[in-house]
N, C-alpha and C positions, 0 to 999 in steps of 0.2 A: 384829386378827390379831397380837396380841402374844405368844401362845404356842400351841403345838400341844397336842392332846389325843390320848389313845390312840385309834387308829382302832377297835380292837375294842370299847372301852367306849362310844364315841360311837355306833357302829352298833347295839350291843346296846340302848342306851337308846332310840334312835329306833324300833327294830323291835319293842319290847316289845308294843305293842298288836296286832301282826299276827304274833306268833310262830307260832301254829298254822298260819296260811296260808302262811308262809314255809317251814315244814316240808313242807307239801303241794307247794309249788313244787319242792323238792328231790326229792320222791318222783316227781313227774311227769317231771322231767328225766331221772332215772335210768331210768324205764320207757321213755321215748322213745328211749333210746340202743340199744335192741335192734335187731339186724340178723342176717340169715342169713349175712352175710359177716363172718367172724371178725375180720379186720383193721379193718373199719369199726367194729365193736363195740368193739374194743380201743382204738382211737384216740379214738372218741367218748366212751367212759367215762373215758379218761385226761384229756382236755381239759375235760370238764364237771365232773369231780370235783376240779379244781384249786382250787375255791372262788372267791375273788373277793368283791367287795363286794355283789354282787347288787342294785345300786342301782336298776336299771331295773324288775325285778319288784317291789321294795319300793315304788318310787314309784307304780307302777300300783296296787298293793294299797292303799296309804294313800289315794290319790285316790279309788279305787273305794269304799272304806269311808266316806270323808268324804261321798261323794255318795249313799250308801245302796245300793250295788250288792251282788249276791250274792257272798259271799267265796270260795266254792268255784270259781265261774266265773272270778273275778278271779285266783285262784291258778293256774288252768289257763293263762290268758292271760299271767300273769307268767312261766310256764315257756316259753311261746312266744317272748316277746321276749328272754329270756335265751339261748335256743338260737340265735336269729338273731344276737344280739350276739356270741356265742362264735364263730359262723361268720365274722363280720367280723374278729375278732381273728386267727383262723387264717390268713385271706387276707392281712391286714396283715403278719403275721410273715413270710410268704413274700416279699411285695413288699419289705419292709424288711430282709430277711435277719436277722430277730431270732433270738436264741439263748436268751433267757430270758423267761419270762412267769409272773407270779404266783409267783415264787420258785423255779421249776424249768424244765427244758428245754422249749422250744417243741416242738410236734408236728413242725415241719419240721426242727428240729435232731435230733430223736430218730428220725424215720422217713424224712425226705427231703421235698423240695418236692412231688413228685407225689402221694404219699399225703395230705399235709397239705391240698393244694388240693382233692382229690377228696372227702375227708371233710368239708372245709369246705362243699363243694357239698351233701353229704348233709345237713348240719345246716341249710343254707339251705332245701332242699326239704322237710325234715322239719318245719320251722317253718311252712311254707305248707300242708302236709298238715294240721297241727294247726289252723291258722286255718280251713280248710275245714270241719273237724269242728265248730268253734265255731259256725259257721253265722250269723255276724253280718257283713253286708256292710260296715258302717262300720268294724268292726275290721279287716277285710281291707284296706280302702282305706287306713287309717292306716298299717298295717305295710308294705304294698306301696309306698306313697309314701316311707316312710322308707328302705326297702331301695334304692330308686332314687336317693335323695339321697345315701345312703352311698357308692354307686358314683361319683357325681359328685364327692363330696368327696375320695375317694382319687385320682381323676384330677387334680383341681384341685391337690391337695397335691403330686403328682408334677410338675405343670407349674410350680409355685412353687419346686421344689427347686433349690438352688444359685443362687438369685437374691437377692442382698443388697438389692434394691430392694423386696422385699415389705414392705408397710406394714400398719398396724393393720386397715384395712378388708379387705385380702386375707386377713389372718390370721383374722379373724372369719368371713369367707366359708367358709373351710375348716372351722373347728371347729364352726360351726353345722350343717354337713353331716355331719362325721365323729363328733361327740360329742353335740351338743345335739339333733340330730334324733331320735335314739332315745328320749331323755327326753321330747321333745314327742310322739312316737308313743305312749308309755306313757300320757300324759295324754289323748290323743284316744281311745285304746282304753278307758280307764277311763270317759270321758264317754259313749262309745257303749254300754258295758255298763250304765251307770246310766241311760241315756236322759236325760242331763242337758240343761238348757236351753243354748242356744248360747252365751250370755254366760258361763255358769259354766264350760263346757268351754274357752272361749277364755281365761279367767283361769288355768285349770289349765295350758294350753299355754304361756302367757306365763311362768308360774312355772317350768315345765320347761325352757324355753329359757334362762332366767336361771341356773337351777341347772347346766345343762350348760356354759354359758360359764364360770361361776365354778369349776366342777370342773376344767375343762381349764386355765384360767389357773393354778390351784393346782398342777396336775400339772406344768406347765412350770416353775414355781418350784422344785418338788422336784428337778428335773434339776440344780439348782445348790446346793440345800440338803440334799437327802436323802442317805441312806446306801443304797448299791446293794442290799445284802442285805435291807434293810427294805422298800424300795419295789418290789423285784422287777424292776428293769431296770438296764441299765448307764447310769451317769451320763454325760451328754454325748452319748448315742447320737443324739439329734435333730440336734445340731449336726454331728456326724460324717456324718450322712446328708444334710446340706445343708438341713435344715428350719429355717426362720426362725420362731422362737417369740416370744412377746411380750417376755420378758426381753431377748432379743437386739435386738428392734426398739427398745425403750426405751433400751437401752444405747448403741446407735449414735446416738441423738438427743442424748445427754448426755456422750459421752466426747470425747477429743481426736481430731483428724484422724488422728494416727498410730495410736491405738488402734482407731479405726473401720476403718482400712486392714487391721489385723491380723484383725479379725472378718470383714470382707468377703472377704479371701483364704481364710479357713477355710471360709466358706460356699461359695465357688465351688469349692474343691478338696476339700471334705469331709475336711479334715485340718488339723492345726495344734496349737499348744500349748494343750490344753484347760484346764490349770491356770491359765495366764496369762490366757486369755480369760474363764474363770470369775471370776478376780480383777477384771478390768475390769468385768464385768457387775455384780458386787457393789458395787464402789467407785463406779459411776456412779449408784447410787440406783435402778436399774431394778427391783430386787426390791420395794422399797417402793412404787414406782409401780404395779407389777403388783398388789400387795396392795390398794391403793386402788381399782384398776379392778375387782378381784374383788368388793370390798365394795359397789361400785355395783350389781353384778349381784345381790348378796344383798338389798339394799334393794328392788330391782325385784321380785325374787321374793317377798319378804315382802308387799309391797303387793298383788301379784297374788293370792296365795293367801288373803289376808285377805278378799277379796271372795267366797270360796267359803263361808266360815262360820267356826265355832269348834269346839272339841272336841279330843279326844286325837289324832285322826288329823291334823288341821291342825297341831297343836302338833308332832307328829313331823315333818311336812313342813318346818316352820320349823327344827327341829333339823338336818335334812338340809342346809339352806343353810349353816349355820355349820360343820357337819362338812366340807362341800365345801371350805371355805377354811382351816379350822383343823385340818388333819390331818397325820399323820406318815408317810403312805404312800399 
């Protein structure tokens, strides 16, 4: 993790083998935003057209292709998981009072909390309607389990807020529910579609969990190293909301008692001198320690996906691991 790479270039390279299927994902998402209610249609189209990395459908497609599944069916399921993911983002923005997502206003900032919550519900239920149409019980089970764990993760994160005693174990308990579980769901959905052997599906799921953990650690690092206009969120927003992320945890383990007190007060109050706290975090070596922890997840993911086989789709999945930790946004 000595340098970052262009997010756009990294994603383009990894997605090259599934470019046609990713275009189909976008087509399906656009088609599923239709509603007789104009405001639902307006907000749904606004939020889903904002772009994003589309990592979850890409992950599902690459794994499905690696296991020999039907690419058109996989693209449809990719749209399903992306719509569900977008619903979670809309609800998160309301809970967190977020004002910017993917470089532009959040739905709640633009239309208010009520419409944002309700259209988020529309996206949730639309994804489940789509799952029913897919007609695969294992797929439905995987996504239903993920949706349940996502809700648990949000509540757990709220319970941890403003608590400076949150440790590494509690941090991972949250991110494995809020971030990694949808990656894992994509793996199980791909395995179900391909009717893959249990051990192969399990390897895909382990890879997905590792990828999700690495991705979130890198995201937390960007809160201290990124540029707000590039990563699409306000720097320091997590700390201001009382969220204890891995850089903060590691910093409190390696800074002076006085510096630790400054961080703890900021966590409890959701306020403080962010510039000074950011400097403490960087000087403590927490960023480097986070990078090493993320690389452990990369190695775990590589080992897991190598058990699935070889070929261009597996190679792209390996590229995704390195993109997760060596990215600029």
